[in-house]
VMD Tcl script that draws the C-alpha trace (Angstrom):
set ca {
  {-60.57 142.80 -70.81}
  {-59.48 145.49 -68.58}
  {-56.60 144.33 -65.80}
  {-56.99 146.17 -62.34}
  {-54.24 148.25 -60.89}
  {-51.62 148.32 -63.32}
  {-51.93 151.53 -64.56}
  {-49.88 153.67 -62.72}
  {-51.47 156.78 -63.99}
  {-48.95 159.33 -64.12}
  {-47.91 161.06 -66.94}
  {-44.53 159.61 -68.77}
  {-42.34 162.53 -68.35}
  {-43.15 163.04 -64.67}
  {-43.02 159.58 -63.86}
  {-39.19 158.96 -65.67}
  {-38.15 162.57 -64.37}
  {-39.29 161.32 -60.73}
  {-37.46 157.90 -61.00}
  {-34.19 159.13 -62.16}
  {-33.81 162.05 -59.68}
  {-34.77 159.49 -56.56}
  {-33.01 156.79 -57.97}
  {-29.96 158.92 -58.73}
  {-29.43 160.77 -55.23}
  {-30.23 157.64 -53.07}
  {-27.85 155.56 -54.92}
  {-24.99 158.37 -55.26}
  {-25.38 158.66 -51.55}
  {-25.13 154.86 -50.86}
  {-21.49 155.06 -52.40}
  {-20.46 158.28 -51.15}
  {-21.22 157.43 -47.39}
  {-19.70 154.16 -48.22}
  {-16.17 155.46 -48.99}
  {-16.39 157.96 -45.81}
  {-17.17 155.00 -43.85}
  {-13.76 153.59 -44.88}
  {-11.73 156.16 -44.37}
  {-13.53 156.61 -40.83}
  {-12.47 152.83 -40.23}
  {-8.96 153.63 -41.60}
  {-7.96 156.54 -38.97}
  {-10.02 155.85 -36.30}
  {-8.73 153.14 -33.56}
  {-11.37 153.71 -30.73}
  {-15.12 153.70 -30.66}
  {-15.23 156.72 -29.16}
  {-13.80 158.81 -32.02}
  {-15.88 156.84 -34.46}
  {-19.20 157.70 -32.66}
  {-17.86 161.14 -32.88}
  {-17.02 161.04 -36.67}
  {-20.28 159.11 -37.37}
  {-22.09 161.84 -35.95}
  {-21.28 164.29 -37.85}
  {-22.61 162.26 -41.06}
  {-25.75 161.50 -39.33}
  {-26.36 165.36 -37.89}
  {-25.19 166.94 -40.91}
  {-27.76 164.84 -43.20}
  {-30.61 165.27 -40.22}
  {-30.01 168.93 -39.61}
  {-29.86 170.03 -43.85}
  {-33.09 168.13 -43.90}
  {-35.20 170.05 -41.55}
  {-33.62 172.99 -42.36}
  {-34.58 172.39 -45.99}
  {-38.13 171.41 -44.88}
  {-38.57 174.46 -42.81}
  {-37.53 176.78 -45.79}
  {-39.65 174.79 -48.09}
  {-42.89 176.86 -48.63}
  {-40.21 179.90 -49.26}
  {-38.52 178.09 -52.45}
  {-39.78 180.52 -55.37}
  {-38.01 178.33 -58.26}
  {-37.98 174.55 -57.41}
  {-36.00 174.39 -60.95}
  {-32.78 176.43 -59.57}
  {-33.06 174.76 -56.24}
  {-32.99 171.19 -57.45}
  {-30.34 171.74 -59.98}
  {-28.17 173.75 -57.59}
  {-28.45 170.68 -55.12}
  {-27.45 168.25 -57.70}
  {-24.55 170.03 -58.55}
  {-23.48 170.78 -55.14}
  {-23.43 166.85 -55.05}
  {-21.05 166.75 -58.07}
  {-18.75 168.87 -56.55}
  {-19.04 167.12 -53.44}
  {-18.12 163.70 -55.26}
  {-15.03 165.62 -56.72}
  {-13.81 166.71 -53.28}
  {-13.61 162.75 -51.94}
  {-10.36 162.72 -53.75}
  {-9.13 164.59 -50.27}
  {-9.06 161.11 -48.65}
  {-6.03 159.78 -50.65}
  {-4.39 161.38 -47.60}
  {-7.08 161.33 -45.05}
  {-6.76 163.31 -41.95}
  {-9.37 164.18 -38.95}
  {-9.69 167.34 -40.56}
  {-10.61 166.32 -44.15}
  {-12.79 163.50 -43.05}
  {-14.82 166.01 -40.76}
  {-14.99 168.28 -43.47}
  {-16.14 165.58 -46.03}
  {-18.43 164.10 -43.39}
  {-20.30 167.48 -43.04}
  {-20.40 167.99 -46.79}
  {-21.66 164.91 -47.97}
  {-24.49 164.91 -45.58}
  {-25.70 168.20 -46.27}
  {-25.21 167.17 -49.96}
  {-27.52 164.59 -49.57}
  {-30.18 166.01 -47.02}
  {-30.42 169.60 -48.51}
  {-32.58 168.67 -51.38}
  {-34.13 165.36 -50.32}
  {-37.65 166.82 -48.64}
  {-38.30 168.80 -51.41}
  {-37.68 165.79 -53.76}
  {-40.02 163.64 -52.23}
  {-42.68 166.39 -51.71}
  {-42.17 166.69 -55.60}
  {-42.92 162.69 -55.95}
  {-45.78 162.85 -53.68}
  {-47.36 165.89 -55.93}
  {-46.94 164.08 -58.97}
  {-48.84 161.18 -57.59}
  {-52.34 160.24 -55.99}
  {-53.13 157.92 -53.17}
  {-54.30 155.32 -55.27}
  {-51.20 154.74 -57.61}
  {-48.41 156.28 -54.98}
  {-47.72 152.83 -53.50}
  {-47.24 151.56 -57.41}
  {-44.73 154.23 -58.40}
  {-42.84 153.73 -55.13}
  {-42.32 150.26 -55.62}
  {-40.80 150.61 -59.13}
  {-38.63 152.98 -57.97}
  {-37.45 151.14 -54.92}
  {-36.78 148.18 -57.48}
  {-34.64 150.44 -59.61}
  {-32.70 151.79 -56.75}
  {-31.78 148.55 -55.84}
  {-30.73 147.58 -59.34}
  {-28.75 151.10 -59.62}
  {-26.79 150.37 -56.53}
  {-25.86 146.58 -58.21}
  {-24.68 148.33 -61.18}
  {-22.73 151.13 -59.49}
  {-20.92 148.34 -57.10}
  {-19.60 146.66 -60.35}
  {-18.64 150.14 -61.56}
  {-16.82 150.98 -58.33}
  {-12.86 149.95 -58.06}
  {-9.92 150.29 -55.78}
  {-8.95 153.54 -57.03}
  {-10.05 156.71 -55.16}
  {-9.62 159.22 -57.61}
  {-11.71 156.85 -60.32}
  {-14.43 156.35 -57.79}
  {-15.07 160.10 -57.14}
  {-15.07 160.55 -60.90}
  {-17.78 158.01 -61.42}
  {-19.71 158.97 -58.42}
  {-19.60 162.91 -59.86}
  {-20.48 162.15 -63.55}
  {-23.28 159.95 -62.15}
  {-24.53 162.81 -59.59}
  {-24.44 164.98 -62.76}
  {-27.01 162.50 -64.71}
  {-29.41 163.64 -62.21}
  {-29.85 167.08 -64.54}
  {-31.68 165.14 -66.91}
  {-34.65 164.92 -64.69}
  {-34.90 168.92 -64.93}
  {-36.20 169.17 -68.51}
  {-38.49 166.00 -67.77}
  {-39.87 168.04 -64.95}
  {-39.80 171.32 -65.90}
  {-43.58 172.47 -66.37}
  {-44.33 170.54 -63.08}
  {-41.50 172.18 -61.18}
  {-42.90 175.83 -62.29}
  {-46.29 174.96 -61.07}
  {-46.09 174.71 -57.74}
  {-49.23 174.78 -55.03}
  {-49.43 176.95 -52.08}
  {-50.27 174.72 -49.26}
  {-50.71 175.07 -45.46}
  {-47.26 175.01 -43.75}
  {-47.12 171.90 -41.37}
  {-44.45 172.81 -38.34}
  {-42.20 170.01 -37.73}
  {-42.34 169.95 -33.88}
  {-46.23 169.62 -34.14}
  {-45.91 166.78 -36.42}
  {-44.47 164.99 -33.38}
  {-47.71 165.82 -31.33}
  {-49.77 164.67 -34.39}
  {-51.67 161.53 -33.40}
  {-51.68 159.84 -36.97}
  {-48.39 160.42 -37.53}
  {-47.00 159.10 -34.31}
  {-49.21 155.77 -35.20}
  {-47.31 155.04 -38.13}
  {-43.78 156.93 -37.02}
  {-43.77 154.82 -33.90}
  {-43.93 151.29 -36.00}
  {-41.46 152.55 -38.28}
  {-38.96 153.71 -35.85}
  {-39.24 150.16 -33.76}
  {-38.46 148.12 -37.20}
  {-35.90 150.51 -38.04}
  {-33.84 150.40 -34.68}
  {-34.60 146.16 -34.10}
  {-32.91 145.96 -37.60}
  {-29.97 147.89 -36.87}
  {-28.84 146.33 -33.43}
  {-29.48 142.80 -35.53}
  {-26.62 143.37 -37.94}
  {-24.26 143.58 -35.49}
  {-25.22 140.31 -33.47}
  {-25.15 138.76 -36.71}
  {-21.79 139.65 -38.08}
  {-20.44 138.39 -34.63}
  {-22.07 134.97 -35.16}
  {-21.99 134.29 -38.81}
  {-19.16 136.82 -40.17}
  {-19.00 140.15 -42.15}
  {-18.59 138.31 -45.29}
  {-21.39 135.62 -44.94}
  {-23.67 138.80 -43.83}
  {-23.34 140.84 -46.99}
  {-23.92 137.89 -49.16}
  {-27.33 137.37 -47.33}
  {-27.82 141.06 -47.37}
  {-27.68 140.69 -51.24}
  {-29.79 137.80 -51.08}
  {-32.24 139.96 -48.94}
  {-31.92 142.63 -51.20}
  {-32.94 140.74 -54.22}
  {-36.04 139.30 -52.56}
  {-36.87 142.95 -51.02}
  {-36.72 144.38 -54.67}
  {-39.22 141.83 -56.01}
  {-41.63 142.34 -52.99}
  {-41.23 145.81 -53.04}
  {-43.12 145.80 -56.44}
  {-45.64 143.38 -54.94}
  {-46.17 145.02 -51.75}
  {-46.77 148.46 -54.06}
  {-49.48 147.53 -56.02}
  {-51.27 145.36 -53.22}
  {-50.74 148.75 -51.46}
  {-52.71 150.84 -53.75}
  {-55.78 147.86 -53.77}
  {-55.81 146.54 -50.48}
  {-54.68 149.51 -48.19}
  {-51.75 150.23 -46.29}
  {-52.57 148.75 -43.08}
  {-53.34 145.50 -44.16}
  {-49.95 145.28 -46.10}
  {-47.90 146.75 -43.09}
  {-49.11 144.69 -40.69}
  {-48.18 141.44 -43.08}
  {-45.04 143.00 -43.10}
  {-44.20 143.37 -39.09}
  {-45.88 140.00 -38.91}
  {-43.55 138.06 -41.28}
  {-40.29 140.06 -39.75}
  {-41.38 139.02 -36.32}
  {-41.85 135.34 -37.28}
  {-38.15 135.52 -38.54}
  {-36.67 136.92 -35.04}
  {-38.88 134.55 -33.34}
  {-37.16 131.56 -35.15}
  {-33.88 132.67 -35.20}
  {-34.27 133.20 -31.32}
  {-34.79 129.83 -30.80}
  {-31.60 129.21 -32.04}
  {-29.42 131.78 -33.72}
  {-26.78 129.21 -34.75}
  {-28.91 127.07 -37.18}
  {-28.44 127.82 -40.53}
  {-31.52 126.87 -41.83}
  {-33.34 129.16 -38.94}
  {-31.00 131.77 -40.79}
  {-31.88 131.24 -44.23}
  {-35.72 131.31 -43.31}
  {-35.09 134.61 -41.78}
  {-33.07 136.13 -44.87}
  {-36.10 135.36 -46.89}
  {-38.70 136.71 -44.10}
  {-36.44 139.50 -43.72}
  {-36.11 140.43 -47.75}
  {-40.02 140.22 -47.56}
  {-40.56 142.62 -44.90}
  {-38.23 145.31 -46.32}
  {-39.72 144.89 -49.63}
  {-43.03 145.68 -47.85}
  {-41.79 148.25 -45.28}
  {-39.64 150.50 -47.48}
  {-42.09 151.34 -50.06}
  {-44.99 152.34 -47.24}
  {-42.46 154.05 -45.14}
  {-40.04 155.78 -47.17}
  {-42.28 156.88 -49.70}
  {-46.13 156.27 -49.55}
  {-47.61 157.16 -46.19}
  {-46.19 160.40 -45.54}
  {-47.14 161.69 -48.85}
  {-50.72 160.07 -48.16}
  {-51.04 161.88 -44.73}
  {-49.51 165.28 -46.45}
  {-52.24 165.53 -48.56}
  {-53.09 169.16 -48.87}
  {-50.51 170.56 -46.58}
  {-46.87 171.06 -46.80}
  {-45.46 167.96 -48.01}
  {-41.41 168.47 -47.15}
  {-41.94 168.66 -43.48}
  {-43.76 165.16 -43.40}
  {-41.14 163.38 -45.48}
  {-38.25 164.96 -43.39}
  {-39.70 163.24 -39.87}
  {-40.38 160.10 -41.84}
  {-36.83 159.84 -42.84}
  {-35.76 160.29 -39.18}
  {-35.84 156.79 -37.93}
  {-34.28 155.45 -41.22}
  {-31.44 157.91 -40.59}
  {-31.35 157.11 -36.97}
  {-30.96 153.13 -37.41}
  {-27.68 153.50 -39.93}
  {-26.35 155.66 -37.29}
  {-27.14 153.52 -34.42}
  {-25.78 150.69 -36.30}
  {-22.05 151.73 -36.67}
  {-22.11 153.09 -33.55}
  {-24.00 151.52 -30.57}
  {-24.82 148.19 -32.33}
  {-21.22 146.77 -32.04}
  {-21.34 147.71 -28.41}
  {-24.70 145.95 -28.01}
  {-23.30 142.91 -29.58}
  {-20.53 142.49 -27.34}
  {-22.67 142.75 -23.86}
  {-25.60 141.59 -24.37}
  {-26.37 137.80 -25.47}
  {-27.75 137.00 -28.97}
  {-30.64 135.02 -27.58}
  {-31.58 138.12 -25.31}
  {-31.48 140.51 -28.32}
  {-33.37 138.00 -30.60}
  {-36.54 137.62 -28.27}
  {-36.73 141.25 -27.20}
  {-36.56 142.09 -30.97}
  {-39.40 139.48 -32.11}
  {-41.53 140.94 -28.68}
  {-41.00 144.54 -29.97}
  {-41.96 143.95 -33.46}
  {-45.34 142.32 -32.48}
  {-45.84 145.00 -30.22}
  {-45.37 147.49 -33.10}
  {-48.65 146.10 -34.95}
  {-50.42 147.68 -32.24}
  {-50.24 150.96 -33.31}
  {-51.03 150.26 -36.74}
  {-54.20 148.58 -35.49}
  {-55.48 152.01 -34.47}
  {-53.81 154.18 -37.13}
  {-56.51 155.26 -39.82}
  {-56.50 153.79 -43.61}
  {-54.90 156.46 -45.80}
  {-56.16 154.94 -49.01}
  {-59.38 156.47 -49.46}
  {-62.79 154.68 -48.94}
  {-63.84 155.79 -52.32}
  {-60.94 153.76 -53.97}
  {-62.00 150.44 -52.69}
  {-65.72 151.12 -53.53}
  {-64.72 152.00 -56.95}
  {-62.63 148.89 -57.49}
  {-65.14 146.68 -56.01}
  {-67.90 148.29 -58.72}
  {-65.16 147.44 -61.41}
  {-65.07 143.89 -60.21}
  {-68.57 143.39 -60.16}
  {-68.95 144.81 -63.60}
  {-66.18 142.42 -64.72}
  {-67.94 139.26 -63.39}
  {-71.26 140.43 -64.88}
  {-69.31 140.95 -68.32}
  {-67.99 137.24 -68.00}
  {-71.47 135.84 -66.90}
  {-73.29 137.51 -69.71}
  {-70.51 136.39 -72.46}
  {-70.94 132.77 -70.83}
  {-74.63 132.60 -71.48}
  {-74.34 134.31 -74.91}
}
mol new
graphics top color blue
foreach p $ca { graphics top sphere $p radius 0.5 }
foreach p [lrange $ca 0 end-1] q [lrange $ca 1 end] { graphics top cylinder $p $q radius 0.2 }
display resetview
């Protein structure tokens, strides 16, 4: 009996190569940036100095992404470019040992280096992922990658120690593991299609891009402000435990969301994610100090992150860039996520100090429900023929079961 929607339909070597490279760089950056954040907290004595240093990390990441996306069409050898990018990441991992004697100057240097080491190849890597998939299977592979990212981050967390030099070595070795993806993707890397170049500036004027980008930006910013508020109410240690639980739920629902997105469409799944998140904030806004309201929010937060991260980090920009130059789309699509991380550690704590929790949570719920409206006008990116083929397949399966029943 045929089981629909379970076949990824991507060559195993290509799928494995994509998984290794994406999981490797995102998990690497998670811990490399965490080491830098510890250094910032150590040497900074004011919000002003923290803001400047975090700005350097944010700007180096975003600027390198934009430059990389702009010159993506001029790349003559993707294999050489991605291999060099991985080696730069390994080198920058070793330079983290400079933080044994952290000064403002070496921290600035490392922030710029790590940010560039992450952002430089990210648009091309995500474009490679989009090229390897099709609209009808992109969500499923995205969900598998996200689940593996979560598992890998957990495993690396157990390997990290209090020894800075050892941590730098672990990160360097782990980044070099990314080179294992190059032989798996070798033939695919050499066959790059010529696509129409997309202007990053024009993407911000593209109606369809904005209809998806605005809700993503609202979600990202609401989430980053909330972390600071919750940390003040419940404490950092409790928040980290809750974040772990939310992450587990997110990893599980990412898989569910990815498979559903390839069967019922992106819009329905996204709207469900925003409604789930909005309900969580609405309940918490009634009484943010109620532990039961917090547990409900944690579950709904995990569900929402699982859904939205599959679509907004991986899937939708690949759909929208079909037949076009993909790196620009992914560079623009990553901006809200990068901005939310920056705002969370800079403006978030200040906002939590001056604005009451009730007010922020109420506004958050309102804006999350408001974010649904652009999605209602956004076109569905899963092709109509995919729906029809699957409906037809379902009818055929039903007809077979009826025939078997009466024969």
